[in-house]
C-alpha positions as CSV (number, residue, x, y, z in Angstrom):
1,X,27.6,-58.2,-15.9
2,X,29.9,-60.3,-13.8
3,X,31.4,-61.8,-17.0
4,X,32.2,-58.2,-18.2
5,X,34.0,-57.5,-14.9
6,X,36.0,-60.7,-15.2
7,X,37.0,-60.0,-18.7
8,X,38.1,-56.4,-17.8
9,X,40.1,-57.7,-14.8
10,X,41.9,-60.3,-17.0
11,X,42.5,-57.8,-19.8
12,X,44.0,-55.2,-17.4
13,X,46.2,-58.0,-15.8
14,X,47.5,-59.4,-19.1
15,X,48.2,-56.0,-20.7
16,X,50.2,-54.8,-17.6
17,X,51.9,-58.1,-17.0
18,X,53.1,-58.4,-20.7
19,X,54.1,-54.7,-21.1
20,X,56.2,-54.4,-18.0
21,X,59.2,-56.1,-19.6
22,X,58.9,-53.8,-22.6
23,X,58.7,-50.7,-20.4
24,X,61.7,-52.0,-18.4
25,X,63.8,-52.3,-21.5
26,X,62.9,-48.7,-22.4
27,X,64.0,-47.5,-19.0
28,X,67.3,-49.3,-19.3
29,X,67.9,-48.0,-22.8
30,X,67.1,-44.4,-21.8
31,X,69.0,-44.7,-18.6
32,X,66.0,-44.0,-16.3
33,X,67.2,-45.5,-13.0
34,X,66.3,-45.0,-9.4
35,X,69.8,-44.8,-7.9
36,X,70.4,-45.2,-4.1
37,X,72.0,-41.8,-3.9
38,X,70.0,-40.5,-0.9
39,X,69.8,-41.5,2.7
40,X,66.1,-42.2,2.3
41,X,66.7,-44.8,-0.4
42,X,66.5,-48.4,0.9
43,X,67.6,-50.4,-2.2
44,X,71.2,-51.2,-2.6
45,X,71.6,-51.0,-6.4
46,X,70.0,-48.9,-9.2
47,X,66.6,-50.1,-10.3
48,X,64.8,-49.0,-13.5
49,X,61.7,-46.7,-13.3
50,X,58.7,-46.4,-15.6
51,X,56.7,-49.4,-14.4
52,X,53.8,-47.0,-13.8
53,X,53.4,-46.7,-17.6
54,X,52.6,-50.4,-17.8
55,X,50.0,-50.1,-15.1
56,X,48.4,-47.2,-16.9
57,X,48.4,-49.2,-20.2
58,X,46.6,-52.1,-18.5
59,X,44.0,-49.8,-16.9
60,X,43.4,-47.8,-20.1
61,X,43.5,-50.8,-22.4
62,X,40.9,-52.6,-20.3
63,X,38.6,-49.5,-20.4
64,X,39.1,-49.3,-24.2
65,X,37.9,-52.9,-24.5
66,X,34.8,-51.9,-22.5
67,X,34.1,-49.0,-24.8
68,X,34.0,-51.2,-27.9
69,X,32.5,-54.4,-26.5
70,X,29.8,-53.3,-24.1
71,X,26.7,-51.1,-24.0
72,X,27.1,-49.0,-20.8
73,X,25.3,-45.7,-20.2
74,X,26.8,-42.4,-21.6
75,X,27.3,-41.2,-18.0
76,X,29.5,-44.2,-17.2
77,X,31.7,-43.7,-20.2
78,X,32.0,-40.0,-19.3
79,X,33.2,-40.7,-15.8
80,X,35.7,-43.2,-17.1
81,X,37.1,-40.6,-19.5
82,X,37.4,-38.3,-16.5
83,X,39.5,-40.9,-14.7
84,X,41.7,-41.4,-17.7
85,X,42.2,-37.7,-18.3
86,X,42.8,-36.9,-14.6
87,X,45.0,-39.9,-14.1
88,X,46.9,-39.1,-17.3
89,X,47.7,-35.6,-16.1
90,X,49.5,-37.0,-13.0
91,X,51.0,-39.8,-15.0
92,X,52.8,-37.2,-17.2
93,X,53.7,-35.1,-14.1
94,X,55.2,-38.2,-12.5
95,X,57.1,-39.0,-15.6
96,X,58.6,-35.6,-15.7
97,X,59.5,-36.0,-12.0
98,X,61.1,-39.4,-12.6
99,X,63.2,-38.1,-15.6
100,X,64.5,-35.2,-13.6
101,X,65.7,-37.4,-10.7
102,X,67.5,-37.1,-8.3
103,X,66.4,-33.5,-8.2
104,X,62.8,-34.0,-9.5
105,X,60.0,-31.5,-9.7
106,X,59.4,-29.0,-6.9
107,X,56.7,-29.7,-4.3
108,X,54.8,-26.6,-5.5
109,X,54.8,-27.8,-9.1
110,X,53.5,-31.3,-8.2
111,X,50.9,-29.7,-5.9
112,X,49.7,-27.4,-8.7
113,X,49.2,-30.4,-11.1
114,X,47.4,-32.4,-8.4
115,X,45.0,-29.5,-8.0
116,X,44.5,-29.5,-11.8
117,X,43.8,-33.2,-11.7
118,X,41.2,-32.6,-9.0
119,X,39.4,-30.0,-11.2
120,X,39.5,-32.5,-14.1
121,X,37.6,-35.0,-12.0
122,X,35.1,-32.4,-10.9
123,X,34.6,-31.3,-14.6
124,X,33.5,-34.9,-15.2
125,X,31.1,-34.8,-12.2
126,X,33.3,-36.6,-9.6
127,X,33.2,-34.5,-6.4
128,X,32.1,-34.7,-2.8
129,X,28.3,-34.2,-2.6
130,X,27.5,-34.3,1.1
131,X,29.1,-31.0,1.9
132,X,27.3,-27.6,1.3
133,X,27.6,-25.0,-0.1
134,X,29.1,-25.9,-3.4
135,X,32.3,-23.9,-3.0
136,X,33.1,-25.7,0.3
137,X,32.5,-29.1,-1.5
138,X,34.9,-28.0,-4.2
139,X,37.6,-27.1,-1.6
140,X,37.1,-30.4,0.2
141,X,37.3,-32.4,-3.1
142,X,40.6,-30.7,-4.1
143,X,42.0,-31.5,-0.6
144,X,40.9,-35.1,-0.8
145,X,42.3,-35.7,-4.3
146,X,45.6,-34.0,-3.5
147,X,45.8,-35.9,-0.2
148,X,45.1,-39.3,-1.6
149,X,47.5,-38.9,-4.5
150,X,50.2,-37.8,-2.1
151,X,49.4,-40.7,0.3
152,X,49.8,-43.3,-2.4
153,X,53.0,-41.6,-3.5
154,X,54.4,-41.5,0.0
155,X,53.6,-45.2,0.8
156,X,55.5,-46.3,-2.3
157,X,58.7,-47.0,-0.3
158,X,58.9,-50.8,-0.5
159,X,58.5,-53.4,-3.3
160,X,54.9,-54.4,-3.7
161,X,53.5,-52.0,-1.1
162,X,51.8,-49.3,-3.2
163,X,50.5,-51.7,-5.8
164,X,49.1,-54.2,-3.2
165,X,47.5,-51.3,-1.3
166,X,45.9,-50.1,-4.5
167,X,44.7,-53.7,-5.3
168,X,43.0,-54.0,-1.9
169,X,41.5,-50.5,-2.0
170,X,40.1,-51.0,-5.6
171,X,38.5,-54.3,-4.5
172,X,37.2,-52.5,-1.3
173,X,35.4,-49.8,-3.4
174,X,34.1,-52.6,-5.7
175,X,32.7,-54.4,-2.7
176,X,30.8,-51.3,-1.5
177,X,29.7,-50.0,-4.9
178,X,28.7,-53.2,-6.8
179,X,25.1,-53.3,-5.6
180,X,24.6,-49.7,-6.7
181,X,24.0,-48.0,-10.1
182,X,27.4,-46.3,-10.0
183,X,28.7,-48.6,-12.7
184,X,31.8,-46.5,-13.5
185,X,33.2,-47.3,-10.0
186,X,32.6,-51.0,-10.5
187,X,34.3,-51.0,-13.9
188,X,37.3,-48.8,-13.1
189,X,37.9,-50.6,-9.8
190,X,38.0,-53.9,-11.6
191,X,40.5,-52.7,-14.2
192,X,42.7,-51.0,-11.5
193,X,42.8,-54.1,-9.4
194,X,43.8,-56.3,-12.4
195,X,46.6,-53.8,-13.5
196,X,47.9,-53.5,-9.9
197,X,48.0,-57.2,-9.3
198,X,50.0,-57.7,-12.5
199,X,52.7,-55.3,-11.5
200,X,53.5,-56.9,-8.1
201,X,55.5,-59.9,-9.3
202,X,57.7,-57.6,-11.5
203,X,58.2,-55.1,-8.7
204,X,59.3,-57.9,-6.3
205,X,61.4,-59.8,-8.8
206,X,64.9,-60.6,-7.8
207,X,66.3,-60.5,-11.3
208,X,64.1,-58.2,-13.4
209,X,63.0,-55.7,-10.7
210,X,61.3,-52.5,-11.7
211,X,59.8,-49.5,-9.8
212,X,56.5,-47.8,-10.8
213,X,58.1,-44.4,-10.1
214,X,56.1,-41.3,-9.2
215,X,54.3,-41.6,-12.5
216,X,52.7,-44.8,-11.2
217,X,52.0,-43.8,-7.7
218,X,50.5,-40.4,-8.6
219,X,48.4,-42.0,-11.3
220,X,47.1,-44.7,-8.9
221,X,46.4,-42.0,-6.2
222,X,44.2,-39.9,-8.4
223,X,42.2,-42.8,-9.8
224,X,41.6,-44.2,-6.3
225,X,40.4,-40.7,-5.3
226,X,38.1,-40.7,-8.3
227,X,36.7,-44.1,-7.4
228,X,35.9,-42.9,-3.8
229,X,33.8,-40.1,-5.1
230,X,31.3,-42.2,-7.1
231,X,29.3,-44.2,-4.4
232,X,26.6,-43.3,-1.9
233,X,27.9,-44.3,1.5
234,X,25.1,-42.9,3.7
235,X,21.9,-44.8,3.0
236,X,21.7,-46.2,6.5
237,X,23.9,-43.8,8.5
238,X,25.6,-40.5,8.0
239,X,28.8,-42.1,9.5
240,X,29.1,-44.0,6.2
241,X,30.8,-40.9,4.8
242,X,34.0,-42.2,6.6
243,X,34.0,-45.4,4.5
244,X,36.4,-44.1,1.8
245,X,38.7,-43.0,4.6
246,X,38.8,-46.6,5.9
247,X,39.3,-48.2,2.5
248,X,42.3,-45.9,2.0
249,X,43.1,-46.1,5.7
250,X,46.7,-47.4,5.7
251,X,48.1,-44.9,3.1
252,X,46.3,-42.1,4.9
253,X,47.4,-43.3,8.3
254,X,51.0,-43.6,7.1
255,X,50.9,-40.1,5.7
256,X,49.6,-38.8,9.1
257,X,52.1,-41.0,11.0
258,X,55.2,-39.6,9.1
259,X,53.8,-36.1,9.2
260,X,53.4,-36.2,13.0
261,X,56.9,-37.7,13.5
262,X,58.6,-35.2,11.2
263,X,56.8,-32.2,12.8
264,X,57.8,-33.5,16.2
265,X,61.4,-33.6,15.1
266,X,61.2,-30.1,13.6
267,X,61.2,-31.3,10.0
268,X,59.0,-30.4,7.1
269,X,56.3,-33.1,6.4
270,X,57.5,-32.9,2.8
271,X,61.1,-33.8,3.7
272,X,61.9,-37.5,3.0
273,X,63.0,-39.7,5.9
274,X,62.9,-43.3,7.0
275,X,60.0,-43.0,9.4
276,X,57.3,-44.8,7.5
277,X,55.3,-47.6,9.1
278,X,56.6,-50.2,6.7
279,X,60.2,-49.3,7.3
280,X,59.8,-49.4,11.0
281,X,58.3,-52.8,10.7
282,X,61.1,-53.8,8.5
283,X,63.6,-52.6,11.1
284,X,61.9,-54.8,13.6
285,X,63.1,-57.9,11.7
286,X,60.2,-58.6,9.3
287,X,61.0,-59.4,5.7
288,X,59.6,-57.3,2.8
289,X,57.0,-59.9,1.7
290,X,55.9,-60.2,5.4
291,X,55.4,-56.4,5.7
292,X,53.5,-56.3,2.4
293,X,51.2,-59.1,3.4
294,X,50.7,-57.6,6.8
295,X,49.7,-54.2,5.2
296,X,47.5,-55.9,2.7
297,X,45.7,-57.9,5.4
298,X,45.2,-54.8,7.5
299,X,43.7,-53.0,4.5
300,X,41.3,-56.0,3.9
301,X,40.1,-55.6,7.5
302,X,39.7,-51.8,7.0
303,X,37.8,-52.3,3.8
304,X,35.4,-54.8,5.5
305,X,34.9,-52.2,8.3
306,X,34.2,-49.6,5.6
307,X,31.6,-51.9,4.1
308,X,30.1,-52.3,7.6
309,X,29.7,-48.6,7.9
310,X,27.5,-48.5,4.9
311,X,25.4,-51.5,6.1
312,X,24.9,-50.9,9.8
313,X,23.1,-48.4,12.0
314,X,24.7,-45.5,13.8
315,X,25.6,-47.3,17.0
316,X,27.5,-50.1,15.4
317,X,29.3,-47.7,13.0
318,X,30.5,-45.5,15.9
319,X,31.7,-48.6,17.7
320,X,33.7,-49.7,14.6
321,X,35.3,-46.3,14.2
322,X,36.1,-45.9,17.9
323,X,37.8,-49.3,18.0
324,X,39.9,-48.5,14.9
325,X,41.0,-45.2,16.4
326,X,42.2,-46.9,19.5
327,X,44.1,-49.5,17.6
328,X,45.6,-46.7,15.4
329,X,46.7,-44.7,18.4
330,X,48.3,-47.8,20.0
331,X,50.3,-48.6,16.8
332,X,51.4,-44.9,16.5
333,X,52.7,-44.9,20.1
334,X,54.5,-48.3,19.8
335,X,56.1,-47.8,16.4
336,X,57.1,-44.2,17.0
337,X,59.8,-45.6,19.3
338,X,61.4,-47.8,16.6
339,X,64.5,-46.2,15.1
340,X,65.3,-47.0,11.5
341,X,69.0,-46.7,10.6
């Protein structure tokens, strides 16, 4: 089985890595650029979009290889189809949003399609199962999927940030799920990690730079949400239900952070501004690679803590969560004072 995962990771990596230059040439030919025409933009020159398409191709191509060269249960293949369909919905929505820049799609339109993607995942049996009655579990699942897809979309404000966070989160879910029978999580997490890793050097290139665009970040968000719904986290303690929240802790925390600051200033949480954690760290003198590595390292720690929640009794789990909450509060108080120009 480990050989299958290695092949899938490598296939996803190679497909994405080799198709990014092709996708970039399409973006240049079709004049699909992210232009620094808004105060929120941090890049100094236009950069082509559509990198998310290469990430999708790597992910989907790797799963297609799995379909033809392995003998997994029907349930696993059904769940993987659900991730492809749900992710494909938001890929197309993101593409439409990118093509309509700088205006883009309305918040309501994107929200409606995010809800649709959540129902697609539920149709393929990916939903929250520890909440009862069923209607409440359905509401919670929709809120979770919409929240995570928006969190990944919002954190995509610096080269390498969203893709590196996705890489670590995918490996985090793989770490937690690999001893279980939820094979679709193991398979999809491996493919997503390979595709995300392959995109990073292109995204951070000085000469052939490309952005994944909303099509990439929205796609990554819904797939990560789907991965989080496929594993049993509570065999030792009910506190284990917080494990997915820790694996995706930094994107979720950043979303909470900017929402609090914007509401404090009387702004809408959906209004763009330069108050993200990464931009505040950048304003403090850190380079982009330093910020990306710092975020990735923090996410590794959070993923290990999430794994601990699924392996330790209640007392230790509560201590882990309490410690992380105190650290998070301290970071919020400290970085809230940093002004980004």
